[in-house]
VEXDRENBA-46008 format. One line per 4 residues: number of its first residue (from 1); their letters; for each residue x, y, z of C-alpha. Coordinates in Angstrom, 3 decimals, always signed. Each point is the difference from the previous one (the first is absolute). Layout:
N
NUM = A = X:Y:Z | ...
***
This chain:
642
1 = MNKG = +166.387:+109.773:+259.019 | -1.906:+1.637:+2.843 | +1.244:+3.607:+0.270 | +0.064:-0.357:+3.753
5 = LLFF = +2.815:-2.490:-0.339 | +2.329:+2.854:-0.837 | -0.078:+1.062:+3.641 | +1.375:-3.393:+1.022
9 = LPIL = +2.781:-0.063:-2.543 | +3.395:+1.350:+1.081 | +1.068:+3.466:-0.967 | +2.390:-0.802:-2.795
13 = FLVS = +3.349:+1.683:-0.161 | +0.100:+2.483:-2.869 | +2.935:-1.474:-1.826 | +1.174:+2.288:-2.753
17 = SRLA = +1.398:-1.225:-3.291 | -0.296:+3.222:-1.952 | +3.675:+0.869:-0.224 | +1.740:-2.552:-2.166
21 = SPAL = +3.435:+1.483:-0.558 | +2.547:-1.386:-2.459 | +2.664:+0.609:+2.668 | -1.669:-2.339:+2.462
25 = AQEV = -2.168:-2.107:-2.309 | -1.416:-3.387:+0.939 | +2.863:-2.113:-1.288 | -1.107:-3.520:-0.898
29 = HFHS = +3.482:-1.372:+0.485 | +3.485:+1.355:+0.151 | +1.466:+0.595:-3.454 | +3.630:-1.022:+0.182
33 = PPAS = +2.642:+1.776:-2.068 | +1.197:-1.650:-3.218 | +3.222:-1.990:-0.019 | +1.695:+2.946:-1.721
37 = EMPQ = -0.323:+1.946:+3.279 | +1.963:-2.644:+1.903 | +3.284:+1.423:+1.309 | +3.304:-1.391:-1.199
41 = GISV = +0.810:-1.302:+3.461 | -0.878:+0.177:+3.692 | +1.892:-0.316:+3.256 | -1.328:-2.378:+2.633
45 = EKQT = +1.711:-0.172:+3.376 | +3.334:+1.193:-1.404 | -0.218:-2.383:-2.963 | -0.533:+1.335:-3.529
49 = FSLK = -2.166:-1.842:-2.538 | -0.030:+0.727:-3.723 | -3.654:-0.544:-0.947 | +0.073:-0.322:-3.779
53 = NLRN = +1.334:-3.555:-0.166 | -0.877:-1.079:+3.538 | -1.469:-3.506:+0.249 | -1.903:-1.768:+2.748
57 = PFTR = +2.459:-2.635:+1.291 | -2.891:-2.269:+1.039 | -1.856:-0.026:-3.324 | +2.168:-2.741:-1.461
61 = AAKS = +1.401:-1.332:+3.241 | +1.578:-3.389:-0.527 | -0.804:-0.956:+3.591 | -3.494:+0.001:+1.484
65 = PEKA = -1.852:+2.653:-2.062 | -3.192:-1.157:+1.736 | +1.564:+0.775:+3.367 | +0.785:+3.548:-1.133
69 = LQEG = -3.556:+0.346:-1.321 | -1.508:-1.084:+3.326 | +2.293:+2.309:+1.931 | -1.100:+2.813:-2.302
73 = ATVY = -3.628:-0.844:+0.749 | +0.749:+0.250:+3.714 | +1.473:+3.472:-0.479 | -3.014:+1.059:-2.078
77 = FKHC = -2.571:-1.196:+2.525 | +1.855:+1.631:+2.880 | +0.561:+3.373:-1.623 | -1.870:+0.575:-3.287
81 = VFCH = -3.375:-1.744:+0.096 | -1.766:+2.663:+2.076 | +0.188:+2.507:-2.843 | +0.595:-2.032:-3.173
85 = GDLL = -2.326:-2.835:+1.080 | +0.029:-3.783:-0.220 | -0.862:+0.307:-3.681 | +2.826:+2.473:-0.731
89 = DGSG = -2.543:+2.425:-1.447 | +0.332:+2.880:+2.488 | -3.150:-0.971:+1.921 | +1.458:-0.863:+3.400
93 = VFGD = -1.675:+0.866:+3.300 | +1.446:+3.526:-0.222 | -0.225:+0.169:-3.785 | -2.807:+2.572:+0.075
97 = RFFP = +1.413:+2.086:+2.863 | +2.903:+1.746:-1.735 | +0.410:+2.146:-3.111 | +1.229:-0.848:-2.520
101 = KPAS = -1.241:-3.543:+0.507 | +2.624:-2.766:+0.191 | +1.354:-1.313:-3.265 | -1.594:-2.980:-1.691
105 = FIHE = +2.429:-2.514:-1.459 | -2.687:-1.795:-2.018 | +0.355:+1.823:-3.301 | +2.465:-0.058:-2.846
109 = GSFI = +1.392:+3.443:+0.832 | +1.070:-0.872:+3.540 | +3.605:-0.387:+1.057 | -0.087:-3.735:-0.766
113 = NKPE = +0.582:+0.879:-3.653 | +2.729:+2.545:+0.647 | +3.728:-0.534:+0.598 | +0.665:-1.926:+3.201
117 = GYGF = +1.929:+2.921:+1.415 | -3.167:+2.104:-0.201 | -1.860:-1.970:+2.681 | +3.157:-0.117:+2.119
121 = WRVL = +0.194:+3.808:-0.128 | -3.685:+0.561:+0.732 | -0.125:-2.325:+3.028 | +3.163:+1.312:+1.610
125 = KGGK = -0.607:+3.715:-0.586 | -3.809:+0.098:+0.228 | -2.154:+3.057:-0.598 | +2.668:+2.365:+1.228
129 = GLPK = +2.336:-1.220:-2.720 | -2.327:+0.788:-2.899 | +0.929:+2.523:-2.681 | -1.481:+3.450:+0.664
133 = PYSP = -2.880:-0.185:-2.541 | -1.413:-3.078:+1.755 | -0.951:+1.727:+3.271 | +2.693:-1.536:+2.191
137 = WNSA = -1.595:+1.139:+3.239 | -3.503:-1.231:-0.780 | +0.650:-3.733:-0.186 | -0.459:-2.179:+3.091
141 = MPAW = +2.601:-2.425:-1.349 | +2.820:-0.041:+2.568 | +3.670:-0.275:-0.780 | +0.886:-3.527:+1.116
145 = EGQL = +3.711:+0.763:+0.170 | +1.085:-0.789:+3.553 | -3.147:-2.060:+0.650 | +0.586:-2.831:-2.480
149 = TVDE = +3.297:-1.545:-1.025 | +1.029:+0.033:-3.652 | -0.692:-3.747:-0.188 | -3.489:+0.479:+1.481
153 = VWKV = -0.742:+2.649:-2.631 | +1.043:-2.326:-2.824 | -2.066:-2.850:+1.444 | -3.167:+2.067:+0.404
157 = LLFI = +0.438:+1.292:-3.554 | +0.289:-3.602:-1.170 | -3.242:-0.865:+1.800 | -1.871:+2.996:-1.427
161 = QTTA = +1.231:-0.586:-3.554 | -0.756:-3.718:+0.077 | -3.468:+0.421:+1.509 | -1.003:+2.941:-2.197
165 = RERL = +1.055:-1.808:-3.170 | -2.046:-3.026:+1.040 | -3.043:+2.266:+0.422 | +0.538:+1.452:-3.467
169 = ADKA = +0.641:-3.355:-1.674 | -2.500:-1.954:-2.081 | -1.806:-2.645:+2.087 | -0.650:-2.375:-2.876
173 = NTPS = +1.484:-2.928:+1.938 | -2.321:+0.231:+3.019 | -1.577:-3.423:+0.742 | -3.646:-0.290:-0.974
177 = EPSE = -1.035:-1.806:+3.207 | +0.607:+1.113:+3.607 | +1.893:-2.308:+2.338 | +1.657:-0.048:+3.398
181 = DLGK = +3.399:-0.183:-1.693 | -0.739:+3.108:-2.052 | -1.274:+1.789:+3.111 | +3.077:-1.009:+1.983
185 = KIYQ = +2.300:+1.400:-2.682 | -1.866:+3.311:-0.054 | -0.173:+0.128:+3.810 | +3.747:-0.497:+0.347
189 = DKCV = +0.609:+2.685:-2.608 | -2.605:+2.602:+0.997 | -1.317:-0.649:+3.510 | +2.804:-1.389:+2.136
193 = HCHG = +1.556:+3.415:+0.727 | -3.072:+0.967:+2.039 | -1.761:-3.211:+1.033 | +3.166:-2.035:+0.591
197 = ATGE = +1.133:-3.385:-1.284 | -2.686:-1.927:+1.907 | -2.710:+2.660:-0.134 | +0.288:+1.049:+3.642
201 = GDGV = +0.170:+3.711:-0.806 | +3.674:+0.203:+0.940 | +1.529:+1.285:-3.229 | +2.768:+2.572:-0.180
205 = ITPF = -2.536:+2.857:-0.087 | -1.778:-0.987:+3.222 | +1.934:+2.198:+2.493 | -0.670:+3.045:-2.176
209 = SSPR = -3.668:-0.627:-0.791 | -3.225:+0.853:+1.836 | -2.208:-1.908:-0.338 | +2.357:-2.916:-0.274
213 = PRDL = -0.361:-2.401:-2.925 | -2.740:-2.576:+0.503 | +1.011:-3.215:+1.799 | -1.362:-2.414:-2.596
217 = SKGH = +0.736:-3.020:+2.193 | -3.021:+0.897:+2.153 | -2.414:-0.362:-2.892 | -1.711:+3.361:+0.521
221 = IKLR = -0.243:+3.177:-2.038 | -1.727:+3.248:+0.946 | -2.349:+0.391:-2.948 | -2.203:-3.048:-0.431
225 = TTPF = -3.563:-0.989:-0.750 | +0.140:-2.692:+2.700 | -0.805:+0.456:+3.713 | +2.545:+1.284:+2.495
229 = GKVP = +2.666:-2.609:+0.776 | -0.849:-2.209:-2.987 | +2.316:-0.748:-2.901 | -0.568:+2.114:-3.109
233 = TDDD = -1.348:-1.354:-3.260 | +2.214:-0.425:-3.048 | -1.744:+3.025:-1.504 | +0.843:+2.030:+3.129
237 = LFLA = +3.683:-0.875:-0.402 | -0.080:+0.741:-3.728 | -1.546:+3.434:+0.581 | +2.495:+0.789:+2.784
241 = ITHG = +2.863:-0.780:-2.386 | -1.599:+1.916:-2.861 | -0.915:+3.176:+1.900 | +2.632:+0.071:+2.747
245 = MKGT = -0.520:+1.868:+3.270 | -0.340:+3.736:-0.397 | +2.367:+2.033:+2.182 | +2.352:-2.911:+0.714
249 = TMPP = +3.055:-1.522:-1.648 | -2.277:-2.629:-1.605 | -0.488:+1.177:-3.604 | -2.631:-1.107:-2.504
253 = WGHL = +1.361:-2.873:-2.093 | -2.552:+0.372:-2.764 | +2.768:+0.213:-2.604 | +0.686:-3.701:+0.558
257 = SETE = -2.021:-2.280:-2.248 | -3.080:-1.702:+1.442 | +1.853:-3.297:-0.271 | +2.846:+1.367:+2.115
261 = RWGL = -2.347:+1.439:+2.610 | -1.978:-3.234:+0.304 | +3.314:-1.821:+0.295 | +0.848:+2.285:+2.917
265 = VAYI = -3.344:-0.823:+1.613 | +0.788:-3.710:-0.256 | +3.464:+0.440:+1.515 | -1.045:+2.394:+2.775
269 = KTLS = -2.507:-2.603:+1.222 | +2.900:-2.422:+0.566 | +1.584:+2.435:+2.466 | -2.705:-0.555:+2.633
273 = PKFE = -1.311:-3.369:+1.248 | -3.452:+1.530:+0.441 | -0.856:-0.282:-3.682 | +0.922:-3.690:-0.128
277 = KFEK = -2.036:-0.708:+3.150 | -2.933:+1.914:-1.452 | +0.052:-2.086:-3.176 | +0.594:-3.333:+1.787
281 = KNKS = -3.111:+0.558:+2.087 | -1.979:+0.750:-3.170 | -1.061:+3.316:+1.421 | -1.649:+2.659:-2.117
285 = HTII = +0.336:+3.739:+0.389 | -2.687:+2.121:+1.571 | -0.136:+3.106:-2.158 | -1.155:+3.285:+1.465
289 = TVPE = -2.177:+1.661:-2.577 | -0.773:+3.696:-0.130 | -3.669:+0.934:-0.376 | -1.113:+3.041:-1.940
293 = PPPL = +0.412:+3.106:+2.174 | -3.141:+1.741:+1.248 | -0.714:+3.675:-0.735 | +2.220:+2.535:+1.736
297 = TLES = -2.139:+2.004:+2.438 | +0.442:+2.436:+2.860 | -1.506:-2.537:+2.351 | +2.512:-2.669:-1.078
301 = IARG = +2.929:+2.373:+0.562 | -1.295:+0.963:+3.452 | -0.374:-3.645:+1.004 | +3.427:-0.743:-1.464
305 = KDLF = +1.596:+2.757:+2.056 | -1.394:-1.483:+3.203 | +1.225:-3.484:-0.969 | +3.404:+1.363:-1.019
309 = IKNC = +0.553:+1.873:+3.267 | -0.933:-3.087:+2.028 | +1.833:-2.631:-2.042 | +2.717:+1.649:-2.104
313 = SGCH = +1.233:+3.222:+1.623 | +1.984:-1.912:+2.618 | +2.579:-0.641:-2.730 | -0.862:+2.385:-2.831
317 = GVKG = -0.840:+3.021:+2.169 | -2.982:+2.350:-0.058 | +0.996:+1.571:-3.335 | +1.427:-3.213:-1.430
321 = RNDG = +3.631:+1.172:+0.266 | +1.223:-3.211:+1.724 | +0.438:+1.709:+3.384 | -2.306:-2.165:+2.125
325 = VSTR = +1.000:-0.751:+3.592 | +0.387:-3.739:-0.569 | +2.879:+0.663:-2.412 | +2.149:+0.706:+3.062
329 = KIVN = -0.262:-3.688:+0.807 | -0.087:-1.692:-3.402 | +2.427:+2.022:-2.157 | +3.651:-1.032:-0.043
333 = IPTD = +1.764:+0.671:-3.305 | +3.126:-2.102:+0.793 | -2.245:-3.069:+0.377 | -2.055:+0.922:-3.093
337 = ALWP = -3.049:+0.912:+2.091 | -1.020:+2.901:-2.205 | -1.988:+3.173:+0.468 | -3.641:-0.397:-1.040
341 = RNLS = -0.966:+1.431:-3.383 | -0.418:+3.776:-0.135 | -3.558:+0.102:-1.332 | +0.295:+3.643:-1.067
345 = KPWT = +2.342:-1.144:-2.803 | -2.007:-2.428:-2.133 | +2.711:-0.140:-2.652 | +1.993:-2.096:+2.475
349 = FRRG = -2.716:-2.648:+0.437 | +1.564:-3.338:-0.973 | -3.089:-1.533:-1.590 | -1.567:+3.169:-1.401
353 = VSRK = -2.441:+2.779:+0.794 | -3.313:-1.181:-1.446 | -2.858:-0.846:+2.341 | +0.166:-3.674:-0.962
357 = QIYL = +3.754:-0.140:+0.643 | -0.343:+1.581:+3.446 | -2.884:-2.365:+0.802 | +2.141:-3.028:-0.897
361 = TLRT = +2.847:+1.262:+2.187 | -2.372:+0.331:+2.952 | -1.470:-3.448:-0.537 | +3.333:-1.825:-0.471
365 = GLSG = +2.284:+1.991:+2.279 | +3.702:+0.197:-0.783 | +1.909:-3.145:+0.978 | +3.211:+0.681:+1.876
369 = TAMP = -1.166:+3.392:+1.281 | -2.173:+1.336:+2.817 | -2.821:+0.674:-2.488 | -2.733:-2.518:+0.904
373 = RFSE = -2.847:-1.305:-2.102 | -3.483:+1.355:+0.542 | -1.877:-3.240:+0.572 | -3.530:-0.480:-1.314
377 = RVFN = -0.967:-1.226:+3.473 | +0.635:+3.488:+1.395 | -0.280:+2.312:-3.000 | -2.700:-0.628:-2.547
381 = DAKV = +0.400:+1.358:-3.531 | -1.889:+3.192:+0.801 | +2.438:+0.857:+2.813 | +3.062:-0.693:-2.140
385 = WDIV = -1.329:+2.213:-2.791 | -0.695:+2.750:+2.541 | +3.648:-0.140:+1.119 | +1.155:+0.020:-3.633
389 = HYVQ = -2.068:+3.107:-0.693 | +1.400:+1.826:+3.024 | +3.602:-0.996:-0.779 | -0.356:+1.596:-3.416
393 = TLSL = -0.891:+3.348:+1.625 | +3.325:+0.041:+1.857 | +2.101:+0.361:-3.108 | +0.736:+2.114:-3.001
397 = SQKP = -1.785:-1.188:-3.111 | +3.335:-0.586:-1.726 | +3.708:+0.526:+0.511 | +0.829:+3.705:-0.354
401 = EVSR = +1.967:+1.021:-3.044 | +3.511:+1.295:+0.471 | +0.747:+3.493:-1.253 | +3.686:+0.857:+0.044
405 = QIRI = -0.865:+3.697:+0.158 | -2.027:+1.462:+2.838 | -1.606:+3.427:+0.031 | +0.231:+2.055:+3.190
409 = RRTD = -2.932:+2.368:+0.113 | +0.276:+3.567:+1.132 | -2.540:+1.124:+2.579 | -0.691:+3.178:+1.936
413 = GTLP = +0.350:+0.361:+3.719 | +1.386:-2.348:+2.625 | +1.000:-3.496:-1.055 | -1.630:-3.020:+1.714
417 = ENPE = +2.481:-1.251:+2.598 | -2.169:-2.750:+1.483 | -0.370:-3.291:-1.916 | -3.712:+0.000:+0.896
421 = DPVW = -0.661:+3.483:-1.390 | -2.927:-0.357:-2.458 | +1.906:+2.090:-2.547 | +2.151:-3.047:-0.776
425 = KTVP = -3.070:-1.851:-1.293 | -0.157:+2.477:-2.891 | +3.634:-0.501:-1.023 | +1.029:-2.566:-2.650
429 = SYFF = +1.854:-3.011:+1.378 | +2.955:-1.550:-1.798 | +0.893:-3.672:+0.232 | +3.691:-0.749:+0.619
433 = PVGG = +0.983:-3.684:-0.327 | +2.847:-0.957:+2.337 | +2.163:-3.099:+0.017 | +2.539:-1.519:+2.336
437 = QIMY = +3.475:+1.480:+0.050 | +1.689:-3.157:-1.299 | +2.787:+1.626:-1.965 | +2.580:+0.336:+2.755
441 = SEKS = +0.473:-1.515:+3.471 | -1.735:+0.004:+2.403 | -3.019:-0.901:-2.111 | -3.775:-0.092:+0.452
445 = FFPT = -1.303:-2.955:-2.011 | -3.631:+0.098:+1.122 | -1.027:+3.440:+1.285 | -3.490:+0.446:+1.413
449 = TDNV = -0.568:+3.217:-1.949 | -0.646:-0.290:-3.728 | -1.345:+3.464:-0.758 | -0.326:+3.522:+1.366
453 = YLKA = -2.569:+2.701:-0.780 | +1.212:+3.583:-0.349 | -1.965:+3.261:-0.054 | +1.435:+3.510:-0.080
457 = LHNG = -0.995:+3.684:+0.066 | +1.850:+3.305:+0.080 | -1.061:+3.618:+0.531 | +2.962:+1.833:-1.492
461 = DEIA = +1.740:+0.189:+3.362 | -0.171:-3.529:+1.464 | -0.431:-3.503:-1.358 | -1.800:-2.907:+1.701
465 = FLVE = +0.242:-3.713:-0.782 | -2.388:-2.644:+1.360 | +1.550:-3.489:-0.061 | -2.192:-3.040:+0.744
469 = WDDP = +0.932:-3.663:+0.176 | -1.355:-3.172:+1.561 | +1.816:-1.603:+2.927 | -1.905:-2.699:+1.905
473 = KMDP = +1.845:+0.558:+3.277 | +0.303:+3.447:+1.535 | +2.978:+1.016:+2.105 | -1.626:-0.147:+3.483
477 = FLSN = +1.943:+3.087:+1.089 | -2.312:+2.184:-2.113 | -2.923:-0.553:+2.355 | +1.908:+2.130:+2.553
481 = LIPV = -0.053:+2.990:-2.330 | -2.929:+0.028:-2.404 | -3.508:-1.446:-0.222 | +0.184:-3.283:-1.895
485 = KESP = -2.670:-2.348:-1.292 | +0.781:-3.702:+0.036 | -2.335:-2.786:-1.032 | -1.784:-1.168:+3.171
489 = PPPL = -0.266:-3.679:+0.879 | -3.212:-1.618:-1.253 | -1.450:-3.075:+1.683 | +2.890:-2.365:-0.752
493 = PPEL = +0.299:-3.742:+0.555 | +2.274:-0.839:+2.958 | +2.922:-1.156:-2.155 | +0.267:+3.454:-1.610
497 = QVDE = -0.435:+2.114:+3.104 | +3.119:+1.998:+0.779 | -0.445:+0.809:+3.673 | -0.649:-2.391:+2.853
501 = GEPQ = -2.555:+1.055:+2.625 | -0.683:+3.701:+0.480 | +1.595:+2.213:-2.666 | +3.120:+1.766:+1.207
505 = VESH = +0.560:+3.443:-1.489 | +3.552:+1.300:+0.247 | -0.160:+3.554:+1.341 | +3.068:+1.218:-1.901
509 = PKPQ = +0.765:-2.349:-2.904 | +3.643:-0.268:-0.958 | +1.224:+0.445:-3.570 | +0.673:-3.045:-2.122
513 = KFSD = +3.641:-0.933:-0.664 | +0.090:+1.733:-3.396 | -2.019:+3.046:-0.929 | -2.730:+0.074:-2.625
517 = SVAL = +1.192:+2.687:-2.390 | -0.578:+1.716:-3.312 | +2.233:+2.360:-1.956 | -0.624:+2.244:-2.975
521 = QFPA = +3.097:+0.287:-2.156 | +0.985:+2.880:-2.286 | +3.231:+0.962:-1.740 | +2.001:+2.309:+2.242
525 = AEEQ = -0.044:+3.596:-1.225 | +3.502:-0.309:-1.422 | -1.251:-2.843:-2.230 | -3.299:+1.484:-1.178
529 = NGDL = +1.449:+1.273:-3.254 | +2.448:-2.844:-0.512 | -0.191:-3.755:-0.397 | -2.869:-1.790:+1.707
533 = PNFL = +1.400:-1.784:+3.083 | -0.353:-3.747:+0.288 | -3.389:-0.832:+1.512 | +1.774:-2.018:+2.725
537 = NGDA = +0.855:+3.132:+2.004 | +2.462:+1.428:-2.531 | +3.734:-0.552:+0.189 | +3.200:+1.839:+0.895
541 = DHPV = -0.300:+2.371:-2.953 | -3.797:+0.316:-0.146 | -1.534:+0.738:+3.439 | -3.676:-0.080:+0.927
545 = NLWK = -2.107:+1.845:+2.559 | -2.324:-2.145:+2.149 | -2.958:+0.932:+2.192 | -0.273:-2.908:+2.422
549 = WDSY = -2.725:-0.676:+2.553 | +0.579:-2.542:+2.782 | -2.633:-1.451:+2.318 | +2.649:+0.144:+2.703
553 = PFAA = +1.106:+2.532:+1.170 | -3.025:+1.379:-1.918 | +1.875:+2.556:-2.031 | +0.482:+1.224:-3.551
557 = TELN = +3.599:+0.605:-0.973 | +1.784:+1.452:-3.014 | +2.981:-2.036:-1.122 | +2.416:-0.212:-2.885
561 = ARGL = +1.257:-3.243:-1.469 | +2.762:-0.970:-2.378 | -0.910:-3.655:-0.333 | -1.868:-2.646:+1.959
565 = QNWN = +2.368:+0.058:+2.956 | +1.215:+3.592:-0.017 | -2.729:+2.032:+1.697 | +0.491:+3.197:+2.004
569 = EQDK = -2.534:+1.929:+2.036 | -0.010:+3.703:-0.770 | +0.966:+2.489:+2.685 | -2.779:+1.377:+2.169
573 = PSQN = -0.215:+3.389:-1.808 | -0.761:-1.910:-3.223 | -2.847:-2.042:+1.529 | -3.074:+1.711:-1.460
577 = LKFK = -2.613:-2.768:-0.168 | -3.405:+0.033:+1.666 | -1.955:-3.248:+0.206 | -3.059:-1.768:+1.344
581 = ASYE = -0.701:-3.727:-0.058 | -2.882:-2.374:+0.624 | -0.679:-3.730:+0.016 | -3.440:-1.369:-0.774
585 = YGRY = -0.933:-3.643:-0.549 | +3.248:-1.170:-1.566 | +0.937:+3.198:-1.828 | +2.598:+2.649:+0.798
589 = SVVF = -0.536:+3.577:-1.203 | +2.750:+2.613:+0.309 | -0.075:+3.635:-1.120 | +3.271:+1.830:-0.641
593 = VRKL = -0.037:+3.815:-0.354 | +2.942:+2.217:-0.917 | +0.716:+3.338:-1.638 | +0.453:-0.153:-3.768
597 = KTPD = +3.338:+1.773:+0.394 | +2.498:-0.315:+2.842 | +3.260:+1.783:+0.817 | +1.950:-3.249:-0.461
601 = TRQD = +0.270:+0.108:-3.782 | +2.626:-2.746:-0.080 | -1.555:-2.849:+2.000 | -3.751:+0.696:-0.150
605 = VQFA = -2.252:-0.658:-2.968 | -1.372:+3.301:-1.294 | -3.520:+0.287:-1.461 | -1.482:+2.604:-2.348
609 = SGAK = -3.325:+0.428:-1.784 | +0.186:-1.487:-3.488 | +3.098:-2.049:+0.832 | +0.400:-3.773:-0.144
613 = VPVA = +1.609:-1.837:+2.924 | +0.776:-3.755:+0.124 | -1.427:-1.821:+3.030 | +0.336:-3.566:+1.298
617 = VNVW = -1.096:-1.858:+3.144 | +1.662:-2.309:+2.550 | -2.065:-1.980:+2.562 | +1.057:-2.085:+3.012
621 = NGSE = -2.210:-2.458:+1.914 | +1.866:-0.188:+3.279 | -2.109:-2.810:+1.451 | +1.328:-2.275:-2.775
625 = GETG = +3.619:+0.949:+0.636 | +0.320:+2.610:-2.724 | +2.630:+2.590:+0.820 | +2.865:+1.682:-1.808
629 = TRKA = +0.347:-1.487:-3.493 | -2.721:-2.592:+0.700 | -2.976:+1.924:-1.358 | -2.431:+0.468:-2.886
633 = VSSW = +0.926:+2.568:-2.646 | -1.563:+1.650:-3.032 | +1.493:+1.190:-3.250 | +0.082:+3.713:-0.760
637 = FEAL = -3.227:+1.828:-0.833 | -0.267:+3.598:-1.204 | -1.990:+2.671:+1.843 | -1.215:+3.073:-1.893
641 = LE = -0.990:+2.993:+2.110 | -2.869:+2.007:-1.461
***
């Protein structure tokens, strides 16, 4: 590669993975306690259950066992699928956001092969009800007592046990030939909960899913080899079923046999009249082929940048962080009009990150979205490859690794208080995955924020944290207070222009309804040598200390919390935070600075050189209605001060 290309590539975050600690190791999945650790009994809403001989009343129900099974599926897809996944293997949309990762039920050691009272106990009491050796405060598994009825718990357990055992069973009786009947049977068993009985994308999961499940009755899918607006090929459908849609509730169904997947293809085509019309007219597919990519050169990247700014930044923004001005007109989450792809996060690309995959996305467009096709009549191959080459400079080369321990360097002199201070470029950056707070009401099923970057320094007297996260829509109030950089409007087609006539600039923009906010969370001083508080803002017996920044009224505040809904602002004498914030092309940056030690040794976290302090993050995107318990949250990480 031309050495000069390095100047065009983004400055990569220095993501550290040097401190792998057994205390906060990268758990593959949660390891549940053995049945011998199950308590003798539990109390649920003033009713006591003896667990040893407890039986699921719906397992051998004389009346309508199928009805109980379907009702259990409804409970699962409303409440459990986002972590445990459609495949019950712990790979839901938020499956990689929390530590330990959600339990997989697809193995012989899962609760399906333990006494029935075991699953009943685990669902109702959640992570908080675990025996001490199993890190009760680390699990994201909520206690469903008070949220689900006893009958709903038994029904969802029936669904999980039945489905998991089917996955583990021998498939010797699978038909050798695909058919519509086989596909219909599989669809009704596996697909109906999301796509609905008639394929219209109106399954039980739809109100809680973004993007919504595909409306198969329209005959379109996003990832195809056919032109925009044309029906996909059978191979396109087969690959969509096999590989799923990364970052959505659509999982890969590659564990199904080829016969079963081809049967699904045959049945799915019956859900839309477009396939029948296509075949009746004896039409043939036009396949978009991908030529071999040309060499990557500085000149190609420069041309690609010019093409990107003119044709793509209106939606994707100057830095590719989906903050373009046209999003103000086209994005509406309640109607499933989604934010454009954040091009700085290639691991979220639905089709993939290779040059050929990006080329195919540009040529085909994404049906059902605002992403158009790049027609050969307007963009020849050379232009498309130029855009591909520039897009690849906007992103990290790969998804950053997650280190559960972060090292806070010691430095001499004054700490950098401005997010734009060049000193921060020399500090390692740590990648914090965050997921929606879906454990307790009110919930955030599809938060905009999926990760935060954290940097930190101390000088023996003060400590400074730099928190950065992407948010495509800035709180307009900030432009009254600080210099901000928003993606400017490129030459846009009329249908995507936001303003009519001469642009009107509001002299004093008002704040949005809910603030954009971020909070660093630590155990309160009284808890630093005791049990680790629950990552969801502690509880009555295990308080946390939060440093919270709000875009309005543009302030940083110290608070204490004893649970999601029990927050208290500290008195003015205890408010010791300094802060500075910036917003640049779809990214917030906030610096918090505070003394290592404070006089309030009960409520405030206390830092010391050589000490370890747990830290977690909460993020709110106010423009999408996130406030209070509707937010994105991280698990605990561990900070070590040098």
